[in-house]
C-alpha positions as CSV (number, residue, x, y, z in Angstrom):
1,M,43.2,28.0,116.6
2,R,41.6,31.4,116.3
3,A,39.6,32.8,113.4
4,T,39.8,36.1,111.5
5,V,36.9,38.4,111.2
6,A,34.5,37.1,108.5
7,G,33.1,39.1,105.7
8,R,30.1,41.3,106.2
9,A,27.0,42.1,104.2
10,A,24.4,44.8,104.6
11,D,21.5,43.7,106.8
12,H,18.9,44.9,104.4
13,D,20.3,42.5,101.7
14,L,20.1,39.6,104.1
15,E,17.3,37.1,104.8
16,S,16.9,36.6,108.5
17,F,19.2,33.9,109.7
18,G,20.3,33.1,113.2
19,V,23.4,31.4,114.7
20,Y,23.2,29.9,118.1
21,V,26.3,29.0,120.1
22,H,25.9,26.7,123.1
23,V,28.3,27.1,126.0
24,P,27.8,24.1,128.3
25,F,29.8,25.2,131.4
26,C,28.2,26.1,134.7
27,V,29.6,26.7,138.2
28,H,26.3,25.4,139.7
29,R,23.4,23.5,138.2
30,C,20.0,24.7,139.4
31,D,17.6,21.9,140.3
32,Y,15.0,23.0,137.8
33,C,17.4,23.0,134.9
34,A,17.1,20.4,132.1
35,F,19.6,22.1,129.7
36,S,22.8,20.4,128.6
37,T,25.2,21.9,131.2
38,W,28.2,20.6,133.1
39,T,29.8,21.7,136.3
40,D,32.9,19.5,136.0
41,R,34.1,20.2,132.5
42,F,36.0,23.5,132.7
43,H,39.2,21.9,131.7
44,L,37.7,21.4,128.2
45,E,37.0,25.1,127.7
46,P,40.1,25.9,125.4
47,A,39.6,22.8,123.2
48,Y,35.8,23.5,123.1
49,V,36.3,27.0,121.9
50,D,38.7,25.8,119.2
51,A,36.3,23.2,118.1
52,V,33.4,25.7,117.8
53,V,35.6,28.0,115.8
54,L,36.7,25.2,113.5
55,D,33.1,24.0,113.1
56,V,32.0,27.5,112.1
57,Q,34.8,27.9,109.7
58,R,33.9,24.6,107.9
59,A,30.2,25.7,107.8
60,V,31.3,29.1,106.3
61,A,33.3,27.2,103.6
62,G,30.1,25.2,102.9
63,G,28.0,28.3,102.4
64,L,26.8,29.4,105.9
65,P,24.7,32.5,105.3
66,S,25.5,35.8,107.0
67,A,23.7,36.0,110.4
68,T,21.2,38.7,111.3
69,S,21.4,37.5,114.9
70,V,23.8,35.5,117.0
71,F,22.9,34.1,120.5
72,F,25.3,32.7,123.0
73,G,23.3,30.5,125.4
74,G,24.0,27.8,127.9
75,G,25.1,26.9,130.4
76,T,26.7,30.1,131.4
77,P,28.3,31.8,128.4
78,S,29.6,34.6,130.7
79,L,32.1,32.2,132.0
80,L,34.0,32.5,128.7
81,P,36.9,35.0,128.8
82,A,36.3,37.8,126.3
83,V,39.2,36.6,124.1
84,D,37.5,33.2,123.7
85,L,34.1,34.6,123.1
86,A,35.6,37.0,120.5
87,A,37.3,34.1,118.7
88,I,34.0,32.4,118.2
89,L,32.1,35.6,117.3
90,H,34.7,36.7,114.8
91,S,34.4,33.4,112.9
92,I,30.7,34.0,112.3
93,P,29.7,36.0,109.2
94,R,27.3,38.8,110.2
95,G,25.6,41.8,108.8
96,P,26.8,45.1,110.1
97,H,23.7,45.6,112.3
98,A,23.4,42.0,113.5
99,E,22.0,41.5,117.0
100,V,24.5,39.6,119.2
101,T,23.3,38.4,122.6
102,V,25.2,36.8,125.4
103,E,23.4,35.2,128.4
104,C,25.0,36.1,131.7
105,N,24.7,35.1,135.3
106,P,24.9,38.3,137.4
107,D,27.6,37.0,139.6
108,T,30.0,36.1,136.8
109,V,30.5,39.5,135.2
110,G,32.2,42.8,135.8
111,E,32.8,45.9,133.8
112,R,36.1,44.6,132.4
113,L,34.7,41.4,131.0
114,L,31.6,43.1,129.6
115,G,33.7,45.7,128.0
116,G,35.7,43.0,126.3
117,Y,32.4,41.5,125.1
118,R,31.3,44.9,123.8
119,D,34.7,45.4,122.0
120,A,34.2,41.9,120.4
121,G,30.9,42.9,118.9
122,V,28.3,41.9,121.4
123,N,25.5,44.4,121.6
124,R,22.8,42.8,123.8
125,L,23.0,41.1,127.2
126,S,20.5,38.8,128.9
127,F,20.9,38.5,132.7
128,G,19.4,35.4,134.5
129,V,17.9,37.4,137.4
130,Q,14.9,35.1,138.2
131,S,14.0,36.9,141.4
132,M,14.9,40.0,143.4
133,V,14.0,38.3,146.7
134,P,16.8,36.4,148.6
135,G,14.6,33.7,149.9
136,V,13.2,32.9,146.5
137,L,16.6,32.9,144.9
138,K,17.7,30.4,147.5
139,A,14.6,28.2,146.7
140,L,15.6,28.3,143.0
141,G,19.2,27.4,143.8
142,R,20.6,30.6,142.4
143,T,24.0,31.7,143.6
144,H,23.6,35.5,143.3
145,D,21.6,38.1,145.4
146,P,19.6,41.2,144.4
147,A,22.6,43.5,145.0
148,T,24.7,41.5,142.5
149,V,22.0,42.0,139.9
150,A,22.2,45.8,140.4
151,D,26.0,45.7,140.2
152,A,25.8,43.6,136.9
153,V,23.4,45.9,135.2
154,G,25.4,48.9,136.3
155,A,28.6,47.3,134.9
156,A,26.7,46.6,131.6
157,R,25.7,50.2,131.2
158,R,29.2,51.5,132.0
159,A,30.6,49.1,129.4
160,G,28.3,50.7,126.8
161,F,25.4,48.3,126.5
162,D,22.1,50.0,125.7
163,N,20.1,46.8,125.2
164,V,19.7,44.7,128.4
165,N,17.2,41.9,129.1
166,L,16.4,40.6,132.5
167,D,15.0,37.1,132.8
168,L,12.5,36.5,135.6
169,I,10.9,33.3,136.9
170,Y,7.6,33.1,138.8
171,G,6.1,30.2,140.7
172,A,9.0,29.0,142.9
173,F,8.1,27.2,146.1
174,G,7.3,29.7,148.9
175,E,7.2,32.7,146.6
176,S,4.3,35.0,147.7
177,A,2.4,37.5,145.5
178,D,4.3,40.2,147.4
179,D,7.6,38.5,146.6
180,W,6.7,38.5,142.9
181,R,5.7,42.2,142.9
182,V,9.1,43.0,144.6
183,T,10.9,41.1,141.9
184,V,9.1,42.8,139.0
185,E,9.3,46.3,140.5
186,G,12.9,45.7,141.5
187,A,13.7,44.7,137.9
188,L,11.9,47.7,136.5
189,G,13.9,49.9,138.9
190,L,17.1,48.8,137.0
191,A,15.6,50.3,133.8
192,P,16.0,47.3,131.5
193,D,15.1,47.4,127.8
194,H,13.5,44.0,127.8
195,V,12.0,41.6,130.3
196,S,11.3,37.9,130.0
197,A,8.9,36.6,132.6
198,Y,8.6,32.8,132.6
199,G,6.5,30.5,134.7
200,L,8.6,27.9,136.5
201,T,8.3,24.5,134.7
202,V,8.9,21.1,136.0
203,E,11.2,19.2,133.6
204,P,11.4,15.4,133.7
205,G,14.6,14.1,135.3
206,T,15.4,17.2,137.3
207,P,15.6,17.3,141.1
208,L,12.6,19.6,141.1
209,A,10.6,16.9,139.2
210,A,11.3,14.5,142.0
211,D,10.1,16.8,144.7
212,A,6.3,17.2,144.2
213,H,5.7,19.5,147.1
214,R,7.7,22.2,145.4
215,H,5.9,22.0,142.1
216,P,4.3,25.3,141.0
217,D,0.6,25.9,141.3
218,D,-1.3,26.8,138.0
219,D,-3.6,29.3,139.6
220,D,-0.8,31.0,141.5
221,Q,1.2,31.3,138.2
222,A,-1.8,32.7,136.4
223,D,-2.2,35.4,139.0
224,K,1.5,36.3,138.8
225,Y,1.4,36.5,135.0
226,L,-1.5,39.0,135.2
227,A,0.4,41.0,137.9
228,A,3.6,41.1,135.8
229,T,1.7,42.1,132.7
230,A,0.0,45.0,134.4
231,L,3.2,46.2,136.0
232,L,5.2,46.0,132.8
233,E,2.6,47.6,130.7
234,D,2.3,50.5,133.2
235,A,6.1,50.9,132.8
236,G,5.9,51.2,129.0
237,F,6.7,47.6,128.0
238,A,4.6,45.9,125.4
239,W,4.2,42.1,125.1
240,Y,5.2,40.6,121.8
241,E,5.3,37.0,122.8
242,I,3.5,35.5,125.8
243,S,6.5,35.6,128.1
244,N,8.4,38.5,126.5
245,F,8.0,42.2,127.0
246,A,10.0,45.0,125.5
247,R,10.3,48.8,125.1
248,P,9.6,50.0,121.6
249,G,12.2,48.7,119.2
250,R,13.9,46.4,121.7
251,E,12.2,43.1,120.8
252,C,14.8,40.2,120.6
253,R,15.4,39.6,116.9
254,H,16.9,36.2,117.5
255,N,13.9,34.9,119.5
256,R,11.5,36.4,116.9
257,L,13.3,34.3,114.3
258,Y,12.5,31.2,116.2
259,W,8.8,32.2,116.6
260,Q,8.6,33.0,112.8
261,Q,10.0,29.5,112.0
262,G,13.1,31.0,110.5
263,N,16.3,29.2,109.7
264,Y,19.3,29.0,112.1
265,R,22.4,27.0,112.7
266,G,23.6,25.8,116.1
267,F,27.2,25.2,117.1
268,G,28.5,23.4,120.1
269,S,27.4,20.4,122.0
270,A,23.6,19.8,122.1
271,A,23.0,22.8,119.9
272,H,19.9,22.7,117.6
273,S,19.6,23.8,114.0
274,H,16.7,24.3,111.6
275,Q,16.6,24.6,107.8
276,D,13.3,24.7,105.9
277,G,11.5,22.2,108.1
278,R,14.4,20.0,108.9
279,R,15.7,20.1,112.5
280,W,18.8,18.5,113.8
281,W,20.8,18.5,117.0
282,N,24.4,17.9,117.9
283,V,25.9,15.3,120.3
284,R,25.2,16.2,123.9
285,M,28.5,15.6,125.6
286,P,31.2,18.3,125.0
287,E,33.9,15.7,124.8
288,R,32.1,14.0,122.0
289,Y,31.5,17.3,120.2
290,I,35.2,18.2,120.4
291,A,36.3,14.8,119.2
292,A,33.9,14.8,116.3
293,V,35.1,18.3,115.1
294,E,38.8,17.4,115.5
295,S,38.4,14.3,113.4
296,A,36.2,16.0,110.8
297,R,33.2,13.7,111.6
298,P,29.6,14.8,111.7
299,T,28.5,16.4,115.0
300,E,24.8,15.6,114.3
301,A,23.2,13.2,116.8
302,G,19.7,13.1,115.4
303,A,17.2,14.9,113.1
304,E,13.5,15.2,112.2
305,E,11.7,16.7,109.2
306,L,8.3,18.2,109.2
307,G,6.0,17.8,106.2
308,P,4.2,20.8,104.6
309,A,1.0,20.3,106.7
310,E,3.0,19.9,109.9
311,R,5.0,23.0,109.1
312,R,1.8,25.0,108.5
313,H,0.3,23.9,111.8
314,E,3.5,24.6,113.7
315,A,3.7,28.1,112.1
316,L,0.2,28.8,113.4
317,Q,1.0,27.5,116.9
318,L,4.1,29.7,117.1
319,S,2.4,32.8,115.7
320,L,-0.5,32.4,118.1
321,R,2.0,33.0,121.0
322,T,3.0,36.4,119.5
323,R,1.4,39.8,119.1
324,D,1.1,39.0,115.4
325,G,-1.6,36.5,116.1
326,V,-3.2,34.2,113.5
327,P,-5.5,34.6,110.5
328,K,-9.2,34.8,111.4
329,T,-9.7,31.5,109.5
330,A,-7.4,29.7,111.9
331,L,-9.8,29.8,114.8
332,A,-13.6,29.3,115.0
333,L,-15.1,31.7,117.6
334,G,-18.0,30.5,119.8
335,D,-19.0,28.3,122.6
336,A,-19.5,25.0,120.8
337,P,-16.9,22.2,121.1
338,G,-13.8,23.0,119.1
339,E,-14.5,26.7,119.1
340,V,-12.7,29.4,121.1
341,P,-14.6,31.9,123.2
342,A,-14.5,35.4,121.7
343,S,-13.6,36.7,125.1
344,L,-10.1,35.3,124.8
345,V,-9.1,37.1,121.6
346,E,-9.1,40.5,120.0
347,V,-9.6,41.3,116.3
348,V,-6.8,43.2,114.6
349,S,-7.6,43.8,111.0
350,D,-7.9,40.3,109.4
351,R,-6.1,38.5,112.3
352,L,-6.9,37.2,115.8
353,R,-4.6,38.0,118.7
354,L,-4.8,36.5,122.2
355,N,-5.7,39.0,124.9
356,V,-4.3,38.7,128.4
357,D,-6.9,36.1,129.4
358,G,-6.3,34.2,126.2
359,R,-2.6,34.1,126.9
360,L,-3.3,32.2,130.1
361,L,-5.1,29.6,128.1
362,A,-2.7,29.6,125.1
363,N,-2.2,25.8,125.0
364,E,-5.9,25.1,125.0
365,V,-6.5,27.7,122.3
366,S,-3.6,26.2,120.3
367,S,-5.3,22.8,120.4
368,R,-8.2,24.2,118.5
369,L,-6.2,25.8,115.6
370,R,-7.4,24.9,112.0
371,T,-4.9,24.9,109.1
């Protein structure tokens, strides 16, 4: 079952609305990963694609808004053949300038595949690079090497992509300060348009969580965040969210929608959705998702709804993480209990924005927000 291209609307007439598509297939599962991914379900791929298309079609019939951004995440979305990714994308109503991102592992792509994605309407790629040091990649359980990253970015440029993100992770066991500098400088040498730099986190239930001696060190991660910020800013990148840096005009519209508490719809197993304070998520197993769609049963596995006060507080927490900051009234500055040292923020008109030292303590500052 394959969809036809949905109707389009001018972006300037659209309220921001995102569509997320979860692709749950992976060749190898990294031991720090807590996402809903499967290494033994590839036989489900054709039925899964058909189920996502049908699910989208039903949502469109029910009034799904035109998307200003679409994001294929996973898992490893770049394991999808171009014809299958195109089938899903063409079922989604979009504005003519919608941002369409596909997450890619560097060792799963080539110019032909990426050219097919480009022809389908994809206009942004996000590569899971993580490190440019072989030993660190091995410690993270990644299957590619630095040369593969360069090949993948080169293939993306030849396929016509002018908006490329590189995801990096700092804090892996055994990673030195010099290793991290090599990674950031190596990534910058590939001339990306956007860089995401995340501290390695220990997620419950993962193999990393069970191996305490490999857990990251907070002070080490703080030093690496400061080093990355300096290198990226020197190269012309500006931070717009704690872990995200972009060249002018290359901020990720889809992720900004999340940080602005926007509405979005998720399709696929374990995909999350949000509409005006109500959040819900789909069944986790791809088999269950396929069966639910095929039998026209709900795919929703659970939901939660935030009240007005909770939504206001969450909006401040999200905005604090961004360059937009929060209203001055949201934080009391000073050294008394419950106040925030003025040395952690900068004043921009009638708002307060975290400076680089404040971003290191964002969680602590967030705990002192006032609605």
